[in-house]
C-alpha positions in Angstrom: 96.1 107.2 125.6 93.0 108.2 123.7 93.3 111.6 122.3 91.3 114.7 123.6 91.6 116.3 120.5 89.6 112.8 119.2 86.8 113.5 122.1 86.8 117.7 121.0 86.3 116.5 117.8 83.4 114.3 117.8 81.5 115.6 120.5 78.9 114.0 122.1 79.6 111.1 120.0 82.3 108.5 122.0 84.6 107.3 119.7 83.0 103.3 120.6 79.8 104.6 120.1 81.5 106.2 116.2 83.6 103.0 115.5 79.9 100.7 116.2 77.3 103.3 114.7 78.5 105.3 112.0 82.3 104.0 110.2 81.7 102.3 107.2 78.3 102.8 107.7 76.4 106.1 108.2 76.8 109.7 107.6 77.6 111.7 110.7 76.9 115.4 111.0 77.9 116.8 114.2 76.1 120.0 114.6 75.6 122.9 117.3 76.3 121.0 120.5 80.4 121.0 120.9 80.6 123.3 117.9 82.6 125.6 120.1 85.0 123.7 121.3 85.4 122.1 117.9 85.9 125.9 116.4 88.8 126.5 118.9 90.6 123.8 117.1 91.2 125.7 114.4 91.2 130.0 114.6 90.0 131.5 111.3 93.6 133.3 111.4 95.7 130.2 112.2 94.3 128.8 109.1 94.7 131.7 106.7 98.3 131.9 108.1 98.5 128.3 107.1 97.7 129.2 103.5 99.9 131.8 103.3 102.4 129.7 104.1 101.4 127.1 101.2 100.8 129.9 98.7 104.8 129.2 98.1 105.0 125.8 98.4 103.2 125.0 95.1 100.6 123.3 97.5 97.5 125.3 96.6 94.9 124.5 93.4 92.6 126.3 92.0 89.5 124.2 91.3 88.4 125.4 88.2 85.6 123.3 85.7 88.7 122.0 83.9 88.8 119.6 87.3 85.4 118.1 87.3 84.9 114.8 89.2 88.1 113.4 88.2 90.0 114.9 91.3 93.0 112.6 91.2 96.7 111.9 92.5 96.8 114.0 88.5 94.6 116.5 89.3 96.9 117.2 92.6 100.1 117.5 90.5 98.7 120.9 88.8 99.1 122.5 92.1 101.3 125.6 91.7 102.8 128.5 94.1 100.4 131.2 94.1 100.5 135.2 94.8 98.3 136.3 97.3 97.0 138.7 94.5 96.1 135.2 92.1 94.6 133.7 95.7 92.0 137.0 95.5 91.6 137.0 91.7 90.2 133.2 91.6 88.2 133.7 94.6 86.6 137.0 92.8 86.2 134.6 89.3 84.2 132.4 91.4 87.1 129.1 91.7 87.1 127.3 95.0 90.6 126.6 96.3 92.4 123.5 97.6 95.6 123.8 99.8 97.2 120.3 99.8 99.1 118.9 102.4 97.7 121.9 105.0 99.3 119.2 108.0 102.6 120.3 107.0 101.8 124.7 107.0 99.9 124.4 110.3 100.7 122.5 114.0 97.4 122.5 114.7 95.9 121.1 111.9 98.7 118.1 111.9 97.5 117.4 115.7 94.1 116.8 114.6 95.7 114.8 112.2 97.5 112.5 113.6 94.8 112.4 116.3 92.0 111.1 114.1 94.8 108.8 111.6 95.9 107.5 115.4 92.0 106.8 116.0 91.1 105.1 112.5 94.6 103.2 111.7 94.9 103.7 107.9 96.9 105.3 105.3 96.2 108.7 104.8 94.8 109.8 101.2 94.4 113.9 102.2 94.7 116.3 104.3 93.3 119.7 102.6 91.8 122.7 102.9 88.6 124.3 101.1 88.2 127.8 100.4 84.9 128.3 97.9 83.4 131.3 97.2 79.6 132.2 98.3 77.2 130.2 96.5 79.9 128.5 94.3 79.7 124.3 94.2 83.2 123.6 95.3 83.4 119.9 92.9 80.3 118.6 91.1 78.7 115.6 92.1 81.0 112.5 92.8 82.0 109.8 95.2 85.2 109.5 97.2 87.0 106.1 97.6 87.9 106.9 100.9 86.5 107.8 104.1 86.2 111.8 105.0 86.3 114.0 108.2 85.2 117.3 107.7 85.9 120.3 110.0 83.5 123.6 108.9 85.9 126.1 109.7 83.9 129.4 108.7 81.1 129.9 106.1 78.4 127.7 106.0 78.6 124.9 103.2 75.5 122.5 102.1 75.8 118.8 101.8 73.3 116.9 99.2 73.8 113.0 99.4 72.6 110.9 96.6 71.7 107.2 95.8 74.1 104.8 94.0 71.6 105.2 91.0 71.3 108.9 90.6 74.9 109.4 90.2 74.9 110.6 87.0 71.4 112.0 87.1 71.1 115.2 87.0 67.7 115.5 87.9 67.3 113.8 90.7 66.4 114.7 94.6 69.4 114.6 97.1 68.2 111.4 99.3 69.8 113.5 102.2 71.3 117.3 102.8 73.1 118.3 105.6 74.3 122.1 106.4 77.5 122.3 108.0 78.1 125.8 110.0 81.7 127.4 111.7 82.5 124.3 114.6 80.3 121.4 112.5 81.7 118.6 112.1 80.9 115.6 109.3 82.0 111.7 108.8 80.9 110.4 105.5 81.5 106.4 104.6 83.7 105.9 100.8 81.4 105.3 98.3 78.1 107.9 98.8 77.6 110.0 96.2 77.4 114.2 97.2 77.8 117.2 95.8 78.8 120.7 98.0 78.0 124.0 97.4 79.2 127.1 100.1 76.5 129.4 101.6 76.2 132.9 101.0 79.2 133.9 102.7 83.3 132.9 101.9 83.3 128.7 103.1 86.5 127.3 104.9 86.7 123.9 105.6 89.0 121.0 106.3 88.8 117.7 105.0 90.5 114.9 105.9 90.4 111.0 104.0 91.9 107.7 104.8 92.3 104.8 102.7 89.0 102.2 103.2 90.3 98.4 103.5 87.6 95.8 102.6 87.5 92.4 103.8 88.7 91.4 99.9 92.0 93.5 100.5 92.9 91.5 104.5 91.5 88.2 102.6 94.3 89.0 99.7 96.9 89.9 102.8 96.3 86.6 104.7 97.0 84.9 101.6 100.2 86.9 101.0 101.4 86.5 103.9 100.8 82.5 104.3 103.0 82.4 100.9 105.5 84.1 102.7 105.9 82.3 106.0 105.5 78.9 104.5 108.5 77.2 103.8 107.9 75.1 100.3 107.7 71.9 102.0 104.5 72.9 103.7 102.9 74.5 101.0 103.6 70.9 99.2 101.7 69.2 101.9 98.7 67.2 100.8 95.0 68.4 101.7 92.7 65.8 102.8 90.9 63.8 100.3 87.8 64.8 101.0 88.6 68.7 100.6 87.6 69.4 97.5 84.8 66.6 97.2 83.0 68.4 100.5 83.6 72.3 99.3 80.4 72.7 97.4 78.6 71.8 100.5 80.5 74.1 103.2 80.1 77.9 103.1 83.6 80.4 102.3 83.8 80.4 106.1 84.2 77.0 106.6 86.9 76.5 103.9 88.7 79.8 104.7 88.7 78.0 108.8 89.5 74.4 107.9 92.9 75.7 105.4 94.0 78.2 108.4 93.9 74.9 110.6 95.4 73.0 108.0 98.2 75.0 107.6 98.7 75.6 111.8 98.9 71.6 111.7 101.3 71.5 109.7 103.5 74.2 109.7 106.1 74.7 112.7 106.1 78.5 111.8 102.5 79.4 112.9 101.0 79.3 116.1 97.8 78.5 117.1 97.3 82.6 118.0 98.5 83.5 114.1 96.1 81.2 112.9 93.2 82.0 115.6 93.6 85.7 114.3 93.5 85.5 110.7 90.7 82.8 110.8 88.3 85.9 112.7 89.5 88.5 110.7 88.4 86.2 107.5 85.5 85.1 109.2 84.1 88.7 109.8 85.5 89.7 107.0 83.3 87.0 104.6 80.1 87.4 106.8 79.9 90.7 105.3 82.1 91.4 102.7 81.0 95.0 102.3 82.5 95.5 106.3 85.6 97.5 107.3 87.9 95.5 109.1 91.1 96.0 110.8 93.9 94.0 110.9 94.3 93.9 115.5 97.2 94.6 117.7 100.5 92.7 117.7 99.0 93.1 121.3 101.8 90.5 122.5 104.4 91.8 121.6 107.4 92.8 124.4 110.7 94.5 124.4 112.4 90.9 124.2 110.2 90.3 120.3 112.5 90.4 117.2 110.6 92.2 114.8 111.9 91.6 110.5 111.8 94.7 108.0 109.5 94.0 105.0 111.8 93.9 101.8 108.8 94.1 99.6 107.2 97.4 101.0 109.4 100.8 100.6 109.5 103.3 103.6 111.8 106.2 104.1 111.1 109.0 106.4 111.6 112.8 106.0 111.0 116.1 108.9 108.3 118.8 107.3 108.3 121.5 109.7 107.3 120.2 113.2 106.3 116.3 112.3 108.0 113.7 110.8 106.5 111.8 107.9 106.3 108.6 106.7 106.1 107.6 103.1 105.9 103.9 101.6 104.4 101.8 99.1 101.4 102.4 97.7 101.4 105.9 98.1 100.6 106.1 101.8 101.5 108.4 104.7 101.5 108.9 107.8 102.3 111.4 109.8 104.2 111.2 113.4 105.3 113.6 116.5 109.2 115.3 115.6 110.3 113.1 118.3 110.0 109.8 116.7 111.9 110.7 113.6 114.5 108.8 114.8 113.1 105.6 115.8 111.0 105.6 112.7 114.5 106.7 110.3 116.4 103.6 112.2 113.9 100.9 111.3 113.4 102.8 107.5 116.8 102.0 107.5 117.2 98.8 108.5 117.2 95.2 106.0 116.8 91.8 108.1 115.4 91.5 111.7 115.3 93.8 114.4 115.1 94.3 117.9 112.8 96.1 119.6 115.2 96.2 122.9 117.7 97.7 120.5 115.5 100.9 119.3 116.3 103.7 121.9 112.7 104.7 123.3 114.0 107.1 126.7 111.8 105.2 128.9 108.6 105.4 126.2 107.5 101.8 126.3 104.1 102.0 125.5 104.6 104.6 123.1 107.6 102.5 120.7 105.3 99.5 121.2 101.9 101.7 119.8 104.0 102.9 117.1 105.3 99.4 115.5 101.7 98.3 115.7 100.8 100.9 113.6 103.5 100.0 111.4 103.0 96.3 111.2 99.1 97.1 110.3 100.4 99.1 107.2 102.9 95.9 106.0 106.3 97.8 107.0 107.9 95.7 109.8 106.8 92.1 111.0 107.4 89.8 113.8 110.4 87.6 113.4 110.2 85.6 117.0 
């Protein structure tokens, strides 16, 4: 089911157009059209209440000069409890504030976060509120290794984007400048250098970042999955005698396709559909190595299907306010509605195989299958039969 929140956030751009024209390719500035509806998603009063709740939970970070462009997990670890007086003092001194894990302090932020994550189907890196004093810079020029969605809640912010060659050139002119006003939204693909500063008023914005998935990552995952699924006897099968001799005259796409066909032929453990998907994903990524690709849904799953909990991926679930938070290997984190907590808990505690029919779903078959497909995409579970 398509999310009304997502439609409101992206208006007037449809999700189909966004996926085809902007995702991983182009900056998208959503300005006046739909701005009033976007303002309704996160009213200023509601956001300030979330900041107040976060101030006592070690999730507020003062972005001073010592942070610089080296914003990473070690920087997040410097978050600390702050009183309202300390927050006001930091702003008066010209420092920006960042509220980490903002979705844990606001149901409205959690709802928008979940809508975007359900759409992109990628691990979240950040969900943070940024409060910047008038005419101050939030962070120096930097490049994020994640896709970023921003909603301007109050005040204005000017985003300046730079060419790759100008990342370290302080005198370089911006290749593009975008001014965000209250209710404006912005999508920035990963890898684009930028700097951000507030206008003449206090600026409040929400930033949500998602880790990218490159063709290289999918290729590595595909080979890892092959080794996990194939018996040793199959992997030790001789390749055709001319395979290497012909390799120098073939494209990478052809080699991948033939390798997939070879395994599909000699193994009874991988049906044609499995290898057609693998071949299709590899061909798509090899045609353009920088293209963002997604691991396809397991559309053929039914309530009679049997899954397997992958032993090499750690995962645990916890309750956070009105949500259920799933954390897994590699620093990934997904936020789900609280009613899905029992299902997530059962999957995390499972060791070995699990029949879908044994998972309580209270008649919500479509919701259960959608959740399981999402967990499959991030590698927590896989098809077992």
